[in-house]
C-alpha positions in Angstrom: 3.5 3.2 -33.7 6.7 5.0 -32.6 6.4 8.8 -32.5 9.7 10.7 -32.6 10.7 12.8 -29.6 10.8 16.0 -31.6 7.2 15.4 -32.8 6.1 14.6 -29.3 7.5 17.9 -28.0 5.4 19.8 -30.5 2.1 18.0 -29.8 2.3 17.6 -26.0 1.4 20.1 -23.4 4.1 20.5 -20.8 2.9 20.2 -17.2 4.4 22.5 -14.6 3.2 21.8 -11.1 4.2 23.9 -8.1 2.7 22.0 -5.2 4.1 22.7 -1.7 6.9 20.5 -0.5 6.0 18.1 2.3 9.0 17.4 4.5 9.1 13.9 5.9 12.8 13.0 6.2 12.2 9.3 5.5 15.4 7.2 5.6 15.1 3.8 4.1 17.9 1.3 4.3 18.6 -1.6 2.0 15.4 -3.6 1.5 14.9 -7.3 1.4 14.9 -8.6 -2.2 11.6 -10.4 -1.7 9.6 -7.2 -1.7 10.5 -6.5 -5.3 9.0 -8.1 -8.4 10.1 -7.9 -12.0 7.0 -7.0 -13.9 6.2 -9.2 -16.9 6.6 -7.4 -20.2 3.0 -8.3 -21.3 1.5 -6.3 -18.4 -0.2 -3.0 -19.3 2.3 -0.1 -18.9 1.8 2.8 -16.5 3.2 6.1 -15.3 2.6 7.1 -11.7 2.0 10.7 -10.9 3.5 11.8 -7.5 4.4 15.4 -8.0 6.3 16.8 -4.9 5.6 13.7 -2.8 7.6 10.7 -4.0 9.3 9.0 -1.0 7.1 11.0 1.4 4.0 10.0 3.4 1.4 11.4 0.9 3.3 9.6 -1.8 2.6 6.1 -0.3 0.6 4.9 -3.3 3.5 5.7 -5.7 6.0 4.3 -3.2 4.1 1.1 -3.0 3.7 0.7 -6.8 7.4 1.0 -7.6 8.2 -1.6 -4.9 5.5 -4.1 -5.9 3.1 -4.3 -8.8 1.5 -7.4 -10.2 -1.0 -5.5 -12.3 1.0 -2.8 -14.2 4.5 -2.5 -15.6 5.6 0.8 -14.0 7.6 2.8 -16.6 8.3 6.0 -14.6 7.2 8.2 -11.8 6.3 11.9 -12.3 7.8 14.2 -9.7 9.7 17.2 -10.9 11.3 17.8 -7.5 13.2 14.4 -7.8 13.5 14.2 -11.6 16.5 12.3 -13.1 16.8 10.0 -10.1 16.1 6.3 -9.9 13.0 5.7 -7.9 14.3 2.6 -6.2 17.6 4.3 -5.2 15.7 7.3 -3.8 13.2 5.2 -1.9 15.1 2.2 -0.7 18.8 2.7 -1.8 18.3 -0.1 -4.3 18.2 0.7 -8.0 15.1 -0.6 -9.7 15.3 0.9 -13.2 12.2 3.0 -12.8 13.2 6.6 -13.5 11.7 9.7 -11.9 10.7 12.2 -14.6 9.6 15.9 -14.5 6.3 15.6 -16.4 4.1 13.6 -18.8 6.0 14.8 -21.8 9.3 13.5 -20.5 7.6 10.2 -19.6 6.3 9.7 -23.1 9.5 10.9 -24.8 11.5 8.2 -22.8 9.3 5.4 -24.1 8.5 6.7 -27.5 4.8 6.0 -26.9 2.2 7.0 -24.2 1.8 4.4 -21.4 -1.4 2.5 -21.2 -2.3 4.0 -17.8 -1.9 7.1 -15.8 -2.0 6.3 -12.1 -2.6 9.1 -9.6 -0.1 8.1 -6.9 -0.7 10.7 -4.2 -2.9 10.0 -1.2 -3.6 13.3 0.4 -5.5 13.3 3.7 -8.3 15.3 2.1 -8.9 12.6 -0.5 -9.6 15.3 -3.1 -7.9 16.6 -6.2 -6.6 20.1 -6.7 -7.5 22.0 -9.9 -4.0 21.6 -11.1 -4.1 17.8 -10.6 -7.5 17.7 -12.5 -5.9 19.4 -15.4 -2.9 17.0 -15.4 -5.3 14.1 -15.5 -7.4 15.6 -18.3 -4.1 16.1 -20.2 -3.2 12.4 -19.7 -6.7 11.4 -21.0 -6.1 13.6 -24.1 -3.0 11.5 -24.7 -5.0 8.3 -24.7 -4.1 7.1 -21.3 -6.6 5.3 -19.1 -6.9 6.7 -15.6 -6.5 4.9 -12.3 -7.7 7.1 -9.4 -7.5 6.0 -5.8 -9.0 9.0 -4.1 -12.4 9.5 -2.5 -13.3 12.0 -5.3 -14.8 9.8 -8.0 -14.0 11.0 -11.5 -16.7 8.8 -13.0 -19.2 11.1 -11.2 -17.8 14.2 -12.9 -19.4 15.2 -16.2 -16.1 16.8 -17.4 -14.1 13.6 -16.9 -17.0 11.4 -18.3 -17.0 13.6 -21.5 -13.2 13.4 -21.8 -13.3 9.6 -21.4 -15.9 9.4 -24.3 -14.0 11.9 -26.4 -10.6 10.2 -26.1 -12.0 6.6 -25.8 -10.2 5.9 -22.4 -11.4 4.3 -19.2 -11.5 5.8 -15.7 -11.0 3.3 -12.8 -12.2 4.8 -9.5 -10.6 2.3 -7.2 -12.4 3.4 -4.0 -15.9 3.5 -5.5 -17.9 0.9 -3.6 -20.5 -1.5 -4.9 -24.2 -0.6 -4.9 -25.6 -1.0 -1.5 -27.8 -3.9 -2.5 -24.7 -5.9 -3.3 -22.9 -5.2 0.0 -22.5 -7.8 2.7 -23.2 -7.6 6.4 -21.3 -9.7 8.9 -22.5 -13.3 9.1 -20.1 -15.1 11.3 -18.8 -17.3 8.4 -15.3 -16.1 9.2 -15.2 -18.7 11.9 -15.4 -21.4 9.2 -12.0 -20.2 8.0 -9.6 -22.6 9.8 -6.2 -21.4 8.6 -4.3 -18.7 10.6 -5.3 -15.1 9.8 -2.7 -12.5 10.7 -3.6 -8.9 10.6 -0.8 -6.3 10.3 -2.0 -3.4 12.4 -0.3 -0.1 13.3 0.0 2.8 15.8 -0.7 5.4 13.0 -1.6 5.7 9.3 1.0 5.8 6.5 3.3 3.6 8.5 4.2 0.7 6.2 1.6 -1.9 7.2 1.0 -2.8 3.6 4.7 -3.1 2.9 5.2 -5.4 5.9 2.1 -7.5 5.0 3.4 -7.8 1.4 6.9 -8.8 2.4 5.5 -11.5 4.8 3.1 -12.9 2.2 5.7 -12.8 -0.5 8.4 -14.5 1.5 6.1 -17.3 2.8 5.0 -17.9 -0.8 8.6 -18.1 -1.9 9.2 -20.7 0.8 6.4 -22.8 -0.7 3.3 -22.0 1.4 0.0 -21.2 -0.2 -0.6 -17.6 1.0 -3.4 -15.1 0.4 -3.0 -11.4 1.1 -6.1 -9.4 1.6 -5.7 -5.8 0.5 -7.9 -3.3 2.4 -6.8 0.0 0.7 -6.4 1.5 -2.7 -2.7 0.9 -3.1 -2.9 -2.8 -2.5 -5.8 -3.0 -5.0 -3.7 -1.1 -7.6 -0.8 -3.4 -7.0 -3.0 -6.3 -8.2 -4.2 -8.1 -5.0 -6.7 -10.8 -6.1 -8.7 -10.4 -2.9 -9.4 -6.9 -1.8 -11.8 -4.3 -0.5 -11.3 -0.5 -0.1 -12.7 -0.4 3.4 -12.6 3.3 4.0 -15.0 3.8 1.1 -17.6 1.2 2.3 -20.5 2.4 4.4 -19.8 1.5 8.0 -22.7 -0.9 8.4 -21.1 -3.1 5.7 -17.4 -2.8 6.5 -17.0 -5.9 8.7 -19.2 -8.0 6.4 -17.5 -7.0 3.2 -14.1 -7.9 4.6 -15.4 -11.2 6.0 -16.9 -12.0 2.7 -13.6 -11.4 0.8 -11.7 -13.6 3.3 -14.2 -16.4 3.2 -14.2 -16.3 -0.6 -10.4 -16.4 -0.7 -10.4 -19.3 1.8 -12.9 -21.4 -0.1 -11.3 -20.7 -3.5 -7.6 -21.0 -2.6 -7.5 -23.3 0.5 -4.5 -21.3 1.7 -2.1 -22.3 4.5 -2.3 -18.8 5.9 -4.1 -15.5 5.2 -2.4 -12.1 5.7 -4.7 -9.0 6.2 -3.4 -5.5 5.5 -4.3 -3.1 8.3 -5.4 0.5 8.0 -4.9 3.5 10.4 -4.7 2.6 14.1 -7.3 1.4 16.5 -6.4 4.2 18.9 -6.6 6.9 16.2 -9.7 9.0 16.8 -9.9 10.2 13.1 -10.3 6.7 11.6 -12.5 3.7 12.3 -11.2 1.2 9.7 -9.0 -0.6 12.1 -12.0 -1.6 14.2 -13.7 -3.0 11.2 -10.6 -5.0 10.2 -10.5 -6.6 13.6 -14.2 -7.3 13.6 -14.4 -8.5 10.0 -11.3 -10.7 9.9 -11.4 -11.9 13.6 -7.6 -12.4 13.3 -6.0 -15.3 15.1 -3.0 -13.0 15.7 -1.7 -9.5 15.0 1.7 -8.1 14.0 1.9 -4.4 15.1 3.8 -1.8 13.1 5.3 1.3 14.8 7.6 4.2 14.0 9.7 5.0 17.1 10.9 8.4 16.0 7.5 9.6 14.9 6.4 12.2 17.5 2.9 12.9 16.4 0.2 11.3 14.2 0.6 12.0 10.5 -1.3 15.2 9.6 -2.2 15.8 13.3 0.7 17.8 14.9 -1.2 18.2 18.2 -1.9 14.5 18.5 1.0 12.6 20.1 1.8 9.0 19.0 0.5 6.3 21.4 2.9 4.0 23.1 3.3 0.5 21.7 2.2 -1.1 25.0 -1.0 1.0 25.0 -1.9 0.0 21.4 -1.3 -3.7 22.1 -3.5 -3.5 25.2 -6.2 -1.8 23.2 -6.1 -4.3 20.4 -6.1 -7.3 22.7 -9.0 -5.8 24.7 -11.1 -4.9 21.7 -10.6 -8.2 19.8 -10.1 -11.8 20.8 -6.6 -11.9 19.5 -2.9 -11.7 20.5 -0.2 -9.4 19.2 2.7 -11.8 18.4 5.3 -9.4 17.2 6.3 -5.8 16.6 7.7 -4.4 13.3 9.4 -1.1 13.0 9.2 1.7 10.5 12.7 3.2 10.6 12.0 6.7 9.4 14.6 9.1 10.9 16.6 6.2 12.4 20.1 5.0 12.1 21.1 1.4 12.2 22.2 1.9 15.8 18.8 3.4 16.6 17.1 0.4 15.0 19.0 -2.1 17.0 18.5 -0.2 20.3 14.8 0.0 19.6 14.5 -3.7 18.8 16.2 -4.7 22.0 14.3 -2.2 24.1 10.9 -3.1 22.8 11.6 -6.8 22.9 12.7 -6.5 26.6 9.7 -4.3 27.5 7.0 -6.2 25.7 8.3 -9.8 25.7 7.6 -10.3 22.0 9.9 -10.5 18.9 10.8 -7.2 17.2 12.3 -6.5 13.8 12.5 -4.0 11.0 11.4 -5.7 7.8 13.2 -3.3 5.5 16.6 -3.4 7.1 16.8 -6.7 9.0 16.9 -10.3 7.7 13.4 -11.4 6.5 13.8 -14.6 8.5 13.1 -12.5 11.7 9.6 -11.7 10.3 9.0 -15.3 9.3 10.1 -16.5 12.8 7.3 -14.4 14.3 4.9 -16.6 12.5 6.7 -19.9 13.0 7.0 -19.4 16.7 3.2 -19.1 17.1 2.0 -21.6 14.5 3.9 -24.9 14.8 2.1 -26.4 11.9 3.3 -23.5 9.7 6.8 -24.1 10.9 6.4 -27.8 10.0 5.2 -27.0 6.5 8.1 -24.6 6.0 10.5 -27.3 7.2 9.0 -29.8 4.7 9.5 -27.3 1.8 13.2 -26.9 2.5 
C-alpha cells in the first residue's frame, strides 16, 4: 500500500551519520556495457547503505552491487556525502538511474514504500559495525526491511538483533556465516576431474577490482555464447547473486581449499561449463591475508589473470607496507602453484588515459604478456587473453559468431 511522503516524514526516524571521510581519489573512466545488468522488476528491492564511502575502497560492496546485481533490484544508495547524485555517474561516469540519497527516510519517500531489503554495503577492514551503524540497521528492521550483512560480525548471534527480527517479522542474512563444521569439506583432489579451463583472477592487493574483472570476463564470454560459471569467493559476489560461491575468509583454514574445490566440482558437474572463472581475494604476497593461497590450492587454476593498480603506493589500510612489483607477484604465484599468469589487468585509480596507455605498453614489454584495463579499454582485449591461451575456447567463440 502506498504511504504518502508527508505521512512517512512523521513516522520515520531520520538518520544522521557523521562517519570520517576516507579519501581514495578513485577515477573511473567509461565502463564496458557488459558489466551492467538491468534488474528484472520481479526481483526483491533493496537499498544499499554506504555512508561516507560510496565510490571508495571501503564501499566496494555497494560499488559492486550498483554495477551488477542478479539477486536484488537496487533502488538507491545511502550516502549523505554524495546525496542527489546518480551512483553510476559518480562511480563510472555512466548514468544507471540508481540515485544516492541522504538517509533511509529519503530512500522510502522516493519509492513510496520501504524496500524489501536493507544491505550493509561497507566493507571496513575491522569487519565490525559501529554503534551508529547498529542503530541504523535496527531502524531499518523497524521499518520492515530484511537485513543483508556481509561483515564478520554476525547479527544472528546478537540477542538485540534476534529480538528485533522477531518483533518486526524480518530476516537477517549473515552472508559470511559459515556452515557447521560437520558440513565443511576438506580437499579431496576431485578438482583434477574438472577438465574445462579454470581461470583465477588474482591481485597484488585487496580492494583492487578482481571481482569486477572476473564478472566482466564471465559476462562477456556468456554474451558471446559460451557456458560460463563464475565462482564468487567473497561477500559481495554472493550478494550479487552468484549461483556458486563460498565466503572463504569466514571458513576455518583447514576447510578453505576443500570448500572451494567442492563448489567448483559441483558447478562443473551440474553445468558442464566451457570455462570457470574464480574470483580472487587479497594478494598471495600480502602478509595480512591467507585467502589467496587457499584459492590457488582449492581451485588449482589452469591459468591466472593478475590485477594491479600502478598508482597505488602502499597496500590498502597498510601505509607502511609498499605495494609489490607485478613481476614479483607473478613469480610468487607461479612458484606457489602449478599455473601460469596469462595476462595483467589494471585498476586505473589516479590515472589518466595517457597514464593507462603508458602502463599497458610498459608492463607488456617488461613481462611479455598482454595488458589491459577492463573498465576503460575494449572488452575484446580481455577476451583475447583467454583466446590466445585456450585455442578450443577461441574455436567455440568463432563458431558462435
